[in-house]
Every structure is written in structure tokens, then in C-alpha cells.
N, C-alpha and C positions, 0 to 999 in steps of 0.2 A: 503493499500499500504505499502511495507517494506522501511525502510530506503535506504537500497541499491537501489531499483528502483527508488526511488524519487531522488537518486543522479545520477542515469543514465538518466532520463529525464530532470533534470535541470542542464544545463549546467553552469549555473551563479554560482552555489555553488557546486560543486562537493565535495561528502564526501572523506575526505582525505583517508579512508580505499579502497575505490573504486579507487581512482588513484594510490594508492599502489599496489593493485591486478594488475592493467594493466601493470603497470612498471615492476613488478616482473614478470610476465608471459614473458614479453619482455625479460627480462635478463636471465630467464631460457632458452629460445629458442637459445640464444648465447651462455651460458655455456655448453648446451648439445652438440652442434654442435663442440666444442672443442675435447671433449671427446669421442663422441659416433663414431667417426670415428676411434680410436684406436684399439679397438677391431675387427673392420672389415676389417683393411688394408690387411690381408692375402688374403680374398676375392676379394678386390679390384683389388689387384695385379694379381691374378689368371684370373677373369673375364675380366679386361681391358688391359691385356697384359703389365702393366709397369713393368720396369727394377726395380732393388734394390733402385738403386739411384734415378731415377725418382719418385719413390712410395713416396719417402720423402717429396717431393713438395705438396703432396696432403694437408698435414698439414702446411708445410711452408708458401706455398703461402697464405693461410689464415692468419696466425701469422704475416707475413711480411705485408701485407695490414692493418691488425688489429692496430698493432704498430705504423706503419709509418703515418697513417693518425688521429690518437687519437687527438693531439692537435689543429690540424687545425678544426676538427669536432667540437669539446669543444668550441671554439672560435666563430666557427659560430652560433652555438646555443644561444650564447649571443648577436650577433647581429641580427640574423633573427628571433629568437624565438625556445625554446626548443620543443614545439609542432610541430612546422614544422618539424624540424630535426627528431623527433623520428618518424613521419609518412613518410618521406622520407628514413629514414633507415630499417623501417619496410618493406616498399614496395621493396626496393633494394634487402633486405636479402630474401625475399619470392622468388623473381624472380630468384634471383640466384640459391636458393635451388630447384627451378623447373627444370632449366637448369641441375643441378649437378644430380638429380634424373633421367634425361633422357640422360644425357651424352653418347656418343657412341665411343668416342675416348680420349684418356689421356688428348689431348691439351684442348678440351671442358672442361674437369673436373677440370683442374687445372685452367684455366681462370676463369671458375665460381666459384670456391674456392676463387680466388683473390677477385672477385667482392663481394663475401659473405663476405670476410673480411673488405672490406671499409664499408658495410652494418653494420658490428658490431662495427667498430670505430665510426659510427654516433650513434649507438643506446646506447653504453655503458656509455660516459660522459652525455648523455641526461637522461638515466635512474637515475643515481645519483645525476643529478643537480635537477630533478623534486622532488626527495626526500627531498632533501635539501631545497629547495623552499615551498615545502608543509609542511613539518614538522619542528616546531619551535626547535632550539637547546636545549637539555635536555632530560628528559625522553621520550618524544614522539618521537624524531629523534633516541634516541639509542634503542627504541622498533622497527621502522621502519627499522633500519639499521642491527638489528638483524636477522630481515625476509630476508633482501638483502643477508647478510652472509650466511643465512641456504641455499638459493638459489644457491650461488656461491659454496658452500661447499658439499652440498647434489646431486645438480645439475650435478657436476662433476662425482661423482661416480655412479649416476644414468645412465649418459651417456654410462659409461663403461658396465655395465648391459645391457643397451638396445642394444648397439652395438653387444654384444656378443649373444643376443637373435635373434636379425634381421639377423646377419650372419650365424648363425646357422640354423635356422628354417624358415627364409623368404628370404629377400637379403638386402645387405648393402643399396640399394636404398632407402628402407622404412625410414631409419633414416633420410633421407633428405625431402622426399616426404611428411612426415607427417607435416613439417614446413609451406606447402602451406595453407590447411584449418587453421591452427592455426593462420598463418600470416595474412590471409584474416579476421579473425573473431577479432584480435588484431588491426588492421588499422581500422576498422569500430567502435569498441568501443573507441580507443583513440582520433578517429576524434569527437565522440558524448561526450565522458566524460571529457576529459580534457581541461583545459582553457590556452589560450596561455599565455606564461610569457612575462613581460616587454621587450622590445628591446632596446639595447642600441644603442647610435648613435655615429658617429665619423668615422674615416678613419680606413681603414683595413689594418692590417699590413701584406703587401705582403711579404716583405723580411723575417719575422719571420716565415710566412706560408710557403714558399717555403724551407727555409734553414732546419725547422723543419721537414718537411714532407719527404724531400728527405734524410736528415741526419738520421732522425730515421729509414726509412726504408732501409739505407746502413748498419746501425749499426745491425739491426734484421737481414739482409741478411748475414754480415759478421759472425754473431754469428752461425746462421744456418748453412752456410758452414765449418765453423771452427769444429762446432758438428759432421758433416758428414765427414769431409774429413782431420781434424787435424788442429791446430793452425799454422802449417808451410805452411798451403795452399796459394799460392799466391793471388788467387782470394778473400779469405777470407780477409787476411792482407790489400790487397788494399781497399777493401770495408770499412773496420773498419777506415782505414787511413783517408779515404774521409769523412766517417762520422764523426769523430774527429774534422777535418777540418770545416765543416760545421755547426755542434754544437757549436764550438767555436764562430764562426761568428754568430750563432744564439742568444748566450748568449750576446755577446757583443752589438748586435741590440736590444735585449730585454732591455738592460740598459737604452737605449737612445730614444727607440720608444714611440711617444706620446700615443699610446693606444695598448701596447705590447699582443701578442697572449698568452704568459705565464709571467704575473707580476712577477717579480723576489722577489717583496715584500713577496710572498707566503713562501718563504726559510726563512725569516728574523726571523720567529717563530721555535726555535730550537726543541721544541715537534713535528711540522708537518715535519720538516727534517728528524728527526730521525724515524719517524712513517713511510715516504716514504722507508728510508733505511731499516727497519725493515721488510717492507712489501715485498721487493726485496727479501730478504733472506728466509722469510716466503714462498713466492710462489715459489721460485726457487727451494726449497726443495719438495714442493708439488708436481710440475709439475715432477719433477724427480722421486718420488715416483711411480706415476701412470706409467711413462714410463718404469721404471725397474721393477717393480712388475707385470705388464703385462707379460713381458718376463720371469720372475721368473716362474711365474705359467705354462705358457705354453711351454717353451723350456728346462726347469729344471724338473720341477714336471710332465711334459706331460698332462697339462689339456688340455681340449678342449676351444676354445674362450667362449662358454655358460658357461663352468665351472669357466673360469678366471673371467668373469664378475660376476657372482654370487659370487664369491670368495672377490669381494670389499664390500660386504655387512655389514661386521663386521665393516667397517668404515662409511658407510652410515648412519646407524641407530643412533650411538653416534654422529655425525655431526648435525643431526637434532636435537637431544634432546638438545645439548650443546647450540646451536643457539637459541634455543627457550627460553632457561634459561638465555640468556645473559643479558636482561633486569634487573631480579632480580639479578643476580650476580654481575651486575654494581652497583646496588644500595647498595649492602652488602660490595664488595670489592673495588669499584672504577675502572674506566675504566683502568688505568695504570697497577693496581696490576694484574687485570684480564688479560690483555695482556702480562704479565710478566708470570703468571701461565700456559697459553696457549702455549707460546713458550718454556717453560720447558717441558709441555706434548708432545710437537712435536719433542723436541729433545731427549726425553727418547724414544719415539716410534720409532723413525728412526734409533737410535743407538741400540735399541733392534731387529729391524728387520735386522739389519745390521750382527747379528749373524746366522741369517739362511742360512743352507748348503744344499746341493743336497738331504740329506735325513731329511729334515725338515718335521715336524708335522704340518699341516694345523693349527690345533686348539691351539698349544701352540706357534709355533715360527712365525706364520703369523696372525691368527684372533686376538689373545690377543694384540699384540702390533699395529695392525689395531684398536682396540678399543680405547687404549690410543690416537692414532693418530687422530682418530676422534672426541674425546673430546677436543683436542687442536686444531684441524682444525676449528670445530664449534664455539669454544669459541673466537678464534683468529682473525677472519676476520672482526667481528663487531668492537671490539676495534681499530683495525688497521685503519678502514675507519673514526671512530669517530675521531681518532686524527689527521688524514689526511684533514679532513675539519672543525676542531675544530677553532672557532674565525675567520671564513673567511667572508670578508664583502659581501653582495648580489652581488655588481658589479664581483665579482670573484668567485662565484660558479661554473659557468661553466669552468673555467681555473683550479680551484683547483680539480674537479671531473675528468677533463681530465687528471691531474697530477697523481692523484690516479690509474687511470687507465694505465697511461704510466708505472709507477712503477710496477703495476701487471703484464702488458704485458712484461716489459723488463726483470723483476726480473724471469719471466718464462723461457725466451730464454737464459738470460745469465746464470741463475741457472744450467740449463740443459747442457749448453754448458760446463761449467766449470766442472761439475760433468762426463759428458762423456769423458773429458781428464783424470780424475781420474779413471774412468772404463778401459780405455784403456791403461793406463799405467800399470796394474797389469798384471805381467807374471808369469806362472808356468808350464815350460816345464814338458812334460811326463804326464800331467793331461788329462783325458778325457774331450772332448768339454764341456758337461753339469756341470762337475766340475768346469772348469775354468770359464765358463759363471757365475756360481753361486758365485766364489771369487771376479770377477769383480763388480757384482753387490751388493755384501757385501761391498766392498769398496766404492762404489757409495753412498749407503745408509750411511754408516758412515759418509761420507764426508757431506751429508744432514743433519745429525744430528748435526755436527759442525757448519754448517750455521745456524741454529737455535739457538745455543748456541751464537754465535755472535749477533744475532738478540736480544737475552735476554740481554745480555751486554748494547748493545745500548739503549732498552727501560728501563733497570734499572736507567741508567746514566740520561737519557733525559726526557722520557715519564712520567715514575713514578712521580718524582719530581715535574713536571708541573700540573700533574693531582691533585697531593694532595694539591698543593699551592691553586689551584682553588677550590677543595672541601672545604678548610678551608676557603677562601674568601667568598664563598657562605654562609657558617654556620655563619660566622660574619655578614653578610648583613641580614640574616634571624633573627637576634636577636633583 
């Protein structure tokens, strides 16, 4: 009998790699559903009768609930057990995917996407917390987080490819319906394999849960509305103002709550705080890359959805290679230096891509910068995650995991919103539509490159020195 089979049958002592396989496939399901819809949006609009504005809510409803419920879901995992939360999240996500696949009206589709976002909010911190509790800090956790980063980076690119294939050859519904058998298998495997984590006792921070959930949801809603209608839109400004007030109340409450939903002590470590900021900048530029590159290939260069999806392969393969090399590179360079190299590659790739115009050659102007971006993307997510959960006490694993995911989701929404403003600010009267679109996308890509430059500065100032000091301390202890 193999080691994996023994782990599957013996719930008392599951093999760490078996646990990792279950949680990573779960995370892959989340990541795919964020990107798989992008290349299928034109077919969704045509077959479901969406207006251009309503169509944006196919993605926005998912992101709104995903970002808004993260802290609440992370804290619930600490209180009732992360296995229970993972099982609940898989069930909710799978059921919502089934409804989306069979949706007959725009309302059904958007409502189910919102529920799917809540399922993703339950799953994401549970996945990261289970990795943190299964693998001790050091090389084992670095290797596990390298796999986690590979799934996050390559899964996003794979989703774009699959979305294009399904939209061209089958139906956009296939991308959601395939979650149903996968989700059922994952629920059965997780129930049999995973052990429940210790539950924390004590009062639930109701004020923190309410203000964080509503505040985060209002903030994401305001960012999405501003990205769609401009930063002068009254609805967006009111939502952001309400979010600011609620989040200030949330922070004051967390400072005095007996058992806060987000312990502010997590921010006491400058390395972790810098890692959260760098992650927001990194993810913001990555989300913008996918959003604008899809439009560039389809609306400027005239690619079909399938061709556009395949056009992301030059990034997907290097992302996988770099992510797999992260444990070895971490031992050689250190986590902080590897993060700085990754951010430099992302900055260089985005600035290079910003030079592509209407007459761009795919191989020289798109594929080569994508290769650079792929190596940066694959090498960066692991070190960012390691720095974001470094030195966290067992009692705070769920909260820290939730905070990493909050930085991830807010970074994507806020970064895209800012870069859409950059995109819309470009004007060139007299240019053909395709040329104007190309200029605007180039400006947004250049802005994304500058965001990574800012992330690099933050990492050089705070993450790198802390990592070097920790490595030196470990070297002294080994003597």
C-alpha cells in the first residue's frame, strides 16, 4: 500500500503532502473562476442579454463578496475549526457553480456569482491557514507556499486559456459546470483526509465582524463603481466614504476588543506590514495586466477569444517554472532578496509591455515581456506570502491568512481602479479607435510597472533587512 493511500485511509495522521494536494486543488478552483470568466465575457453578454454596464457585475459581484467576507470567514475558522469552514466553503462554491452553469437570466447569474464569492471568501483563508498549521515555518513551509504561489499564478493564466477554449469551442457554462464534479470529489476527500484544527474559545467580535464585512464590501463596491463610471461618480464616492467611516470604527474596536477579529498586533511587525503593502501593489499590477492584455489582443490586434487565451501561455509556463524553483532560490538568495528580484522582473516586464503599439509583433512585443512577467509572477507570490505570515503565533494563523487574502483582493480591485483612471485620462484626438485603445493600454501598463517599482522600494527598505537579520540569527544559533 502506498504512502498516499495510507494517509487517505488513516485520518489520525494524514500525510502533509496529501493535505497540501487537497487544499491546493481547492485553491485552484477559486483562482480559475476569477480568470476563466474574462475571455468568456463577450459570449455571456451575447447569450444572456446583458447590457455593457450590467456585464461588469458578473465579475464585480464575485469580487465584492470575496473581498467583503474574508476577515469574517478567517475568524470563523479560528472559532469553529478550519476543516469545517473548508467543507462549508466547498459546498457553497460548488452549489453556486451549478446554479451559474444553468442560469437563465442575468439576475440568476449575478446572484449566484455573489454566493460563489462568499464561498471563495470562506475557502481562501482556510487554505492558507491549513498550510500554515500543517507545515512548520522554514524550508517545509516555503516549499508548500511555493506550490500555493504556483497555483495562484499559473491558475490565473490557465483560466484565461480555458475560458477562451470554452467560449470558442463549447460554451462559457462549461467553465462553471466543471466545478461540480471537482467540488464533490474535493468535499469527500477533505472530509476523509483532513483533521480538524483546535478551536479557540471566547466571545465573538460581533462589532468587528459587522464593520469589517460591510466596510470592506462598501470599499470594494466603491472601487468597482469608480473603475466603471469614474472617480467623480456620486455612488462610488458615497460607498467609499461609508467604507472609510466603518473601517475607522472597525480599527478602533479592534484596539479594545477582548478577542478581535483582526488582532492589530499583526501590524506591529514592519516586515509583515510591508509585505501586505507590496502584495497589494504586486497583485494590482497583475490584475491590470490580465484585464488590459485581453483587450489589447482582441480589440487592437484582432485575436479571437481562443487566440487571446493561448496568447497568455508565454507567461503561464515561466510562472510554473519559477514557482517550483522558489524553495531552492530561497535557500540561495533568501526570501527578501528573492522578493526584490521578482518585483524588479515584474516592473521590467510591465514597462516593456507598455511599449507595444497597434503594429506590435506578438513574439517580440508581447511574448518576451510576458516571459519576464511570468518569472516575476512565479517567484514573487511565495516570498510575499512567507513574509506575510512570518512569525505569526498559532492563535493568529487564521487572522493572518485572512489579512493576506484581504491585501490580495483589495490590491486587485484598487490597483485596477487606479489604472483604469490612468487609462481613461489618455486622449489623442484624431487617432483611430484601435490606436487610441493601444495608447491607453500602454499608459496603464506603464503605471502597473511603476506600481511594482514602488513595491520594490518598500521591500528593499523593510522586508529585505528583516529577512537578512533573521538569516544571520539562525546562522549564529546553528554554530
